[in-house]
C-alpha positions in Angstrom: -124.1 -118.7 -26.5 -121.4 -115.9 -25.9 -122.2 -114.2 -22.7 -119.9 -111.1 -23.4 -121.3 -108.7 -26.0 -120.3 -105.1 -25.5 -122.6 -102.5 -27.1 -121.0 -98.9 -27.6 -123.1 -96.2 -25.8 -122.1 -93.4 -28.3 -123.0 -95.5 -31.2 -126.5 -96.3 -30.0 -127.4 -92.8 -28.5 -128.2 -89.6 -30.2 -131.0 -87.5 -32.1 -131.3 -90.4 -34.8 -131.0 -93.4 -32.4 -133.6 -96.2 -32.8 -135.1 -96.6 -29.5 -137.3 -99.5 -30.1 -134.3 -101.4 -31.8 -132.2 -100.7 -28.7 -134.8 -102.0 -26.4 -135.2 -104.9 -28.6 -131.6 -105.8 -28.3 -131.7 -105.5 -24.6 -134.5 -108.0 -24.2 -132.8 -110.4 -26.5 -129.6 -110.2 -24.7 -131.4 -110.5 -21.3 -133.4 -113.6 -22.6 -130.0 -115.1 -23.9 -127.8 -114.5 -20.9 -129.4 -113.5 -17.8 -130.5 -117.1 -16.6 -126.5 -117.8 -16.6 -125.3 -114.5 -15.4 -128.2 -113.2 -13.2 -127.3 -109.4 -13.6 -131.1 -108.3 -13.3 -133.5 -108.4 -10.5 -136.6 -110.5 -11.9 -139.3 -108.4 -13.6 -142.4 -110.6 -15.0 -143.7 -107.9 -17.1 -140.5 -106.1 -18.2 -141.3 -106.6 -22.1 -144.8 -105.1 -21.7 -143.5 -102.2 -19.7 -140.8 -101.4 -22.3 -143.2 -101.8 -25.0 -144.9 -98.6 -23.5 -141.6 -96.7 -23.6 -142.0 -93.1 -25.1 -139.8 -93.5 -28.4 -140.0 -89.9 -29.1 -137.7 -89.0 -26.3 -134.7 -86.6 -27.1 -131.6 -85.7 -25.4 -128.0 -86.7 -25.7 -128.8 -90.4 -24.2 -131.7 -91.1 -26.6 -131.5 -94.6 -27.6 -129.2 -95.5 -24.2 -130.4 -98.7 -22.5 -130.0 -98.4 -18.6 -129.5 -100.8 -16.0 -130.0 -99.4 -12.3 -128.4 -100.9 -9.3 -131.0 -101.8 -7.0 -130.4 -99.3 -4.2 -131.7 -96.5 -6.4 -135.6 -95.7 -6.1 -137.0 -96.0 -9.6 -140.6 -94.9 -10.2 -142.6 -98.1 -11.4 -140.2 -100.6 -10.0 -139.8 -102.3 -6.6 -136.5 -101.4 -4.7 -135.3 -104.0 -2.0 -131.6 -103.2 -2.1 -130.6 -106.7 -2.5 -132.4 -107.7 0.6 -135.5 -110.0 1.5 -137.2 -106.9 2.9 -140.5 -105.7 1.4 -140.1 -103.0 -1.0 -142.3 -100.6 1.1 -139.4 -100.3 3.4 -137.6 -98.3 0.8 -140.6 -96.3 -1.0 -140.1 -92.8 -1.9 -139.5 -90.4 -4.8 -137.2 -91.5 -7.7 -133.6 -90.9 -7.3 -132.6 -87.6 -8.8 -129.9 -89.3 -10.8 -132.2 -91.7 -12.4 -134.5 -88.9 -13.4 -131.8 -86.8 -14.9 -130.7 -89.9 -17.0 -134.4 -90.4 -18.2 -134.7 -86.7 -19.1 -131.5 -87.1 -21.1 -133.2 -89.9 -23.2 -132.2 -93.0 -21.4 -134.6 -96.0 -21.0 -134.5 -97.9 -17.8 -134.4 -101.8 -18.8 -134.3 -102.9 -15.3 -133.0 -103.1 -11.9 -129.5 -104.8 -11.6 -128.6 -106.9 -8.6 -126.5 -105.5 -5.8 -124.8 -106.7 -2.6 -127.3 -106.3 0.4 -127.4 -102.4 1.0 -124.4 -102.3 -1.1 -122.3 -103.8 1.7 -120.9 -107.4 1.9 -123.5 -109.8 1.3 -123.1 -110.6 -2.3 -125.9 -111.2 -4.8 -126.1 -114.3 -7.1 -124.6 -112.4 -10.0 -121.9 -114.4 -11.9 -119.0 -113.2 -14.2 -120.1 -113.1 -17.8 -116.3 -114.0 -19.0 -116.7 -117.3 -16.7 -119.7 -117.8 -14.5 -117.6 -119.7 -12.0 -115.9 -116.5 -11.0 -117.2 -113.6 -9.0 -118.1 -110.2 -10.9 -117.1 -108.1 -7.8 -119.2 -106.3 -5.4 -121.4 -104.4 -4.8 -122.3 -103.0 -8.2 -121.7 -106.3 -9.8 -125.0 -106.6 -11.6 -124.7 -103.3 -13.3 -121.1 -104.2 -14.4 -122.3 -107.7 -15.7 -125.2 -106.2 -17.4 -123.1 -104.0 -19.6 -120.6 -106.8 -20.2 -123.4 -109.0 -21.6 -124.8 -106.4 -24.0 -128.0 -106.3 -22.1 -127.7 -102.6 -21.7 -125.5 -99.8 -23.0 -125.1 -97.9 -19.7 -125.5 -99.0 -16.0 -125.7 -97.1 -12.7 -123.9 -98.0 -9.5 -122.4 -96.7 -6.6 -118.9 -97.1 -5.1 -118.1 -96.8 -1.2 -114.9 -98.6 -1.1 -114.3 -100.6 -4.6 -117.8 -101.3 -5.9 -117.5 -99.7 -9.3 -113.9 -99.7 -10.2 -113.3 -103.5 -9.3 -116.4 -104.9 -10.7 -115.6 -103.0 -13.9 -111.9 -104.7 -14.0 -113.5 -108.1 -13.3 -116.1 -107.8 -16.0 -114.0 -106.1 -18.7 -115.8 -102.8 -18.9 -115.2 -99.0 -18.2 -116.4 -97.7 -15.0 -116.4 -94.3 -13.4 -116.5 -93.3 -9.7 -117.3 -89.5 -9.2 -115.9 -87.2 -6.9 -117.5 -87.9 -3.3 -120.3 -85.5 -3.0 -120.4 -84.1 -6.5 -123.6 -85.8 -7.7 -126.5 -86.1 -5.1 -127.6 -89.6 -3.8 -131.2 -88.7 -2.9 -133.4 -91.7 -3.3 -130.5 -94.2 -2.8 -130.2 -96.6 0.1 -127.0 -95.4 1.9 -124.0 -97.5 2.8 -121.6 -95.0 4.3 -122.2 -91.6 3.8 -118.7 -90.3 4.1 -117.6 -92.5 1.0 -120.8 -93.2 -1.1 -120.5 -91.9 -4.4 -122.3 -92.2 -7.8 -121.0 -94.3 -10.5 -121.5 -95.3 -14.0 -120.6 -98.4 -16.3 -120.1 -98.4 -20.0 -118.3 -100.4 -22.5 -115.8 -97.8 -23.1 -114.6 -94.6 -21.7 -116.0 -92.4 -24.3 -119.3 -93.9 -23.2 -118.9 -92.8 -19.8 -117.9 -89.3 -20.9 -121.0 -89.1 -22.7 -123.2 -90.3 -19.8 -121.2 -88.0 -17.3 -121.9 -84.9 -19.2 -125.4 -85.3 -18.2 -124.3 -84.7 -14.6 -121.3 -82.2 -15.4 -122.4 -79.6 -17.7 -119.8 -77.6 -19.6 -119.6 -73.9 -19.0 -121.3 -73.8 -15.7 -119.6 -73.2 -12.6 -119.8 -76.2 -9.8 -122.1 -74.0 -7.9 -124.6 -73.7 -10.9 -124.7 -77.7 -11.4 -127.9 -79.0 -10.8 -128.3 -80.4 -7.0 -130.8 -82.9 -5.3 -128.9 -83.2 -2.1 -125.9 -81.4 -0.1 -123.0 -82.0 -2.3 -119.4 -80.7 -0.8 -118.3 -77.4 -1.8 -116.6 -77.6 -5.4 -114.2 -75.9 -7.5 -115.5 -73.7 -10.4 -115.9 -75.6 -13.6 -113.4 -73.2 -15.3 -110.9 -74.7 -12.9 -112.1 -78.1 -13.9 -111.6 -77.6 -17.6 -108.0 -76.2 -16.8 -107.1 -79.3 -14.8 -108.9 -81.3 -17.7 -106.2 -79.6 -19.8 -108.5 -78.9 -22.8 -105.7 -76.9 -24.2 -103.7 -80.1 -24.9 -101.1 -80.3 -22.1 -100.3 -83.8 -21.2 -100.9 -84.9 -17.4 -98.3 -85.6 -14.9 -98.9 -88.9 -13.5 -98.1 -90.2 -10.1 -97.2 -93.9 -9.5 -98.1 -94.9 -5.8 -95.9 -96.3 -3.4 -94.5 -99.9 -3.4 -96.2 -100.6 -0.2 -99.4 -100.1 -1.9 -98.8 -101.7 -5.0 -97.5 -104.9 -3.0 -101.2 -105.6 -2.2 -101.6 -106.6 -5.9 -100.4 -110.1 -7.2 -97.2 -110.3 -9.0 -98.9 -111.1 -12.2 -101.0 -107.9 -11.8 -97.9 -105.6 -11.0 -96.1 -107.0 -14.2 -99.2 -106.2 -16.4 -99.2 -102.9 -14.5 -95.7 -102.2 -15.0 -95.9 -102.9 -18.7 -98.9 -100.5 -19.2 -96.8 -97.7 -17.3 -94.0 -98.1 -19.3 -96.2 -97.7 -22.5 -97.7 -94.8 -21.1 -94.3 -93.1 -20.4 -93.3 -94.0 -24.1 -96.3 -92.3 -25.4 -95.2 -89.1 -23.8 -96.7 -88.9 -20.5 -94.8 -87.8 -17.6 -95.1 -90.6 -15.2 -93.2 -90.5 -11.9 -92.7 -93.0 -8.8 -93.9 -91.5 -5.6 -94.4 -92.6 -2.1 -98.3 -91.9 -2.4 -100.3 -94.3 -0.5 -97.4 -95.5 1.3 -99.6 -95.1 4.7 -102.1 -97.5 3.0 -102.5 -99.4 6.5 -103.2 -95.9 8.4 -106.0 -95.0 5.7 -107.4 -98.5 5.9 -107.7 -98.3 9.7 -109.3 -94.9 9.6 -111.8 -96.0 6.8 -112.8 -99.1 8.5 -114.1 -97.3 11.8 -115.9 -94.7 9.7 -117.3 -97.4 7.3 -118.6 -99.5 10.2 -120.1 -96.7 12.2 -121.8 -95.2 9.5 -123.3 -98.4 8.1 -124.5 -99.3 11.4 -126.0 -95.8 11.8 -127.7 -96.1 8.6 -129.4 -99.4 9.1 -129.9 -99.5 12.7 -133.4 -99.2 13.0 -133.9 -101.6 10.1 -131.7 -104.1 11.9 -133.7 -104.0 15.2 -136.9 -104.5 13.1 -135.8 -107.1 10.6 -132.5 -108.9 11.8 -133.7 -112.3 10.9 -134.3 -111.2 7.4 -131.0 -109.8 7.0 -127.8 -111.7 5.7 -125.1 -112.4 8.1 -122.4 -110.5 6.6 -124.8 -107.3 7.0 -125.5 -108.0 10.5 -122.1 -108.5 11.5 -121.2 -105.1 9.9 -124.1 -103.5 11.8 -123.2 -105.1 15.2 -119.5 -104.0 14.8 -120.4 -100.6 14.1 -123.1 -100.3 16.9 -120.2 -101.5 19.2 -117.8 -98.7 18.5 -117.7 -95.8 20.9 -118.7 -92.3 19.7 -115.1 -90.9 20.5 -113.5 -93.4 18.2 -115.7 -92.4 15.3 -115.1 -88.5 16.0 -111.4 -89.2 16.1 -111.6 -91.1 12.8 -113.5 -88.4 11.1 -111.2 -85.7 12.0 -108.4 -88.0 10.6 -110.3 -88.2 7.6 -110.7 -84.6 7.0 -106.8 -84.1 7.6 -105.9 -87.0 5.3 -108.1 -85.5 2.3 -106.8 -82.0 3.0 -103.3 -83.3 3.0 -103.7 -85.3 -0.4 -105.1 -82.2 -2.1 -102.2 -80.2 -0.9 -99.7 -82.8 -2.1 -101.0 -83.0 -5.4 -101.1 -79.2 -5.8 -97.8 -78.7 -4.4 -95.8 -81.6 -6.3 -97.8 -80.7 -9.6 -99.5 -84.1 -10.2 -102.7 -84.2 -12.2 -103.4 -88.0 -12.1 -102.5 -91.2 -10.2 -102.3 -94.4 -12.1 -102.8 -97.8 -10.5 -104.1 -101.5 -10.9 -108.0 -101.5 -10.8 -107.8 -104.7 -8.9 -105.6 -106.9 -7.1 -106.0 -109.6 -9.5 -108.4 -111.0 -12.0 -111.7 -112.2 -10.7 -111.5 -114.8 -7.9 -112.9 -118.4 -8.4 -116.1 -118.6 -6.7 -119.2 -116.3 -5.7 -119.0 -115.9 -1.8 -115.5 -113.9 -2.2 -116.1 -110.7 -4.4 -112.4 -109.8 -4.4 -110.3 -107.4 -2.4 -111.1 -103.6 -2.8 -107.5 -102.6 -1.7 -106.7 -101.0 -4.9 -109.6 -98.7 -4.6 -109.7 -98.1 -0.9 -107.2 -95.0 -0.7 -108.7 -93.2 -3.5 -112.3 -93.7 -2.0 -111.1 -93.0 1.4 -109.9 -89.7 0.1 -113.0 -89.2 -2.0 -111.4 -89.0 -5.3 -112.9 -89.5 -8.8 -111.7 -92.8 -10.6 -111.9 -94.7 -13.7 -111.4 -98.2 -14.8 -109.9 -98.5 -18.4 -110.4 -102.3 -19.8 -106.8 -103.7 -20.8 -106.6 -105.8 -24.0 -106.3 -109.7 -23.0 -105.9 -112.9 -25.0 -108.3 -115.6 -25.7 -109.6 -117.3 -22.6 -108.0 -114.8 -20.1 -110.1 -113.2 -17.5 -110.2 -109.3 -17.6 -108.0 -106.8 -15.7 -108.2 -103.2 -15.8 -106.0 -100.0 -15.4 -107.3 -97.3 -12.8 -106.7 -93.6 -13.2 -107.2 -91.3 -10.3 -108.0 -87.4 -10.8 -107.9 -84.5 -8.4 -111.0 -83.7 -6.4 -113.8 -82.3 -8.6 -112.0 -82.8 -12.0 -114.4 -85.4 -13.3 -114.6 -84.6 -16.8 -111.1 -83.8 -17.1 -110.2 -87.2 -15.8 -112.6 -88.9 -18.3 -111.2 -87.0 -21.1 -107.7 -88.0 -20.3 -108.8 -91.6 -19.7 -110.4 -91.6 -23.0 -107.2 -90.6 -24.6 -105.3 -93.3 -22.9 -108.1 -95.8 -23.6 -107.9 -94.9 -27.4 -104.3 -96.0 -27.6 -104.2 -98.6 -25.1 -104.5 -101.5 -27.3 -101.3 -100.4 -29.1 -99.6 -99.3 -25.9 -100.0 -102.5 -24.1 -99.9 -105.1 -27.2 -96.5 -106.5 -25.6 -98.0 -106.8 -21.9 -97.7 -110.1 -20.2 -100.7 -112.3 -20.2 -103.1 -112.1 -17.4 -104.1 -115.1 -15.3 -106.3 -117.6 -17.6 -109.6 -119.1 -16.5 -109.2 -121.5 -13.7 
C-alpha cells in the first residue's frame, strides 16, 4: 500500500463538491495508512460521527476534509495537547479558527497528533514517505495526514518551525501566517510571542483557497474577523499592492551565508539550483547579508521561548509533572529559572529586531526572502524531529512563510523551498508562491538529487 496519496483541495471543494464521497475517501485512507503512519489521535466512533455530517453545507471549503492539530479545541472531540492529561484540563469553547473553517464548509475528520503542548516531546507519527524517518515537529500529524491523503486540508501552528519543516519533510505545502494576524483563542499555548496559525495542503493553490477564509478580499485589516487581540495590521489595500496583483514580479532576497551554512551541502546545492532557476524565470533574486546575525536572533529567541512556555504551563507543571514528558518538563524548569530582567531584555531586543527587519525590507525594496525549508531531508528515527534552524529567524521576526514542495526522484525523501513575505502580506505571499509552484517542476528539472532513503 502506497502511504503517500495527495488529494487536491481545490478539486474536491466548492459548491458542487460531493461531501459524502470526500468523507468516504478520508475514512478509507485512514484505514489503509494510519496504523503505520499514526497521523491521527484515536477516535473509536469516527465513522459514525462523520455519518452524521451535514452534507448540505455551503461555502468555499464545502467538501474539504480537515485534520486539526490536537492543541485546538474542537466541539465534540477531546483535546489533550499530545499529553497524558485528562481532556477536562483543556475544556472550553471551540477555537474560532476551527469554527470559521467549519462555517466555510470543511468537515473535521479528526484530531491530528502533536508534540506535547506543541513543544519538544514528539508524538508517535511517522513519515509517510518512509516510516523509519521523522515527519518533523510539532504539527507532524497534520502534515502527515495531508501527505497520506487522509484529508485535503489540515490545521497546525508554528512557534519556531512546526509548519514549514514538517511540510518539507512530508512533501506537502505548508503556510505559517503573520504572527498575530489570526486569533489563537481555544488553542493550547506554546510561546505567545511566536505562536502562529498554520495550514497544510497538497499544493499552494489549496493553501490560498483555505487562507482566503481568514484574509478576506476587499476589507481593511482592521475589519478582518477577530477572536483575540492580534497585532496592529496594515490595510488590505496595502496587502494587495504588496501582493502585486497588478503583475509586477517580486524582488527576492537570498539570506546570508552564515544562515545558509546551517543547512547541509546537499540542501544548499538543491537550493542554489532552485534560486538559479527562479532568476532565469525573470525574478530579481539578490544575495544579501540578511540573517547574518542568526546567532543573535537564536539567543534572543531561546530566552523568550523558554520563559513564555514555562509561564504558560507552570500551574499545570506543578499539578501534573509526573504525567508530562521529560522534554516538556526540562523546558519548563529552564524557563522558570530565568530571571525576570533577562526576559524583559530579550523582549525589548525582539521588538527592536522586528522593527529593524521591516525597515530594512522597505528601504532595500525587497518583497520576499527565499530559503531552504529545512536543513536537510527528514532525519532517520523518531526521537529527533530535525532542526528548525531554517525557520527560526523568520518565526522570531513574526513573518508569513510558505513551504513549496520540490520535485524529487523515485525513492528520494522530500525537500521544500521556503518563501518568506513581509509582515501582513499573507495573501500576496501565497499568490507569489502559487506562481512559483506552478512552474517549479520545469524550473527545477535539472536540480541535484536530494538524499535517498537510508
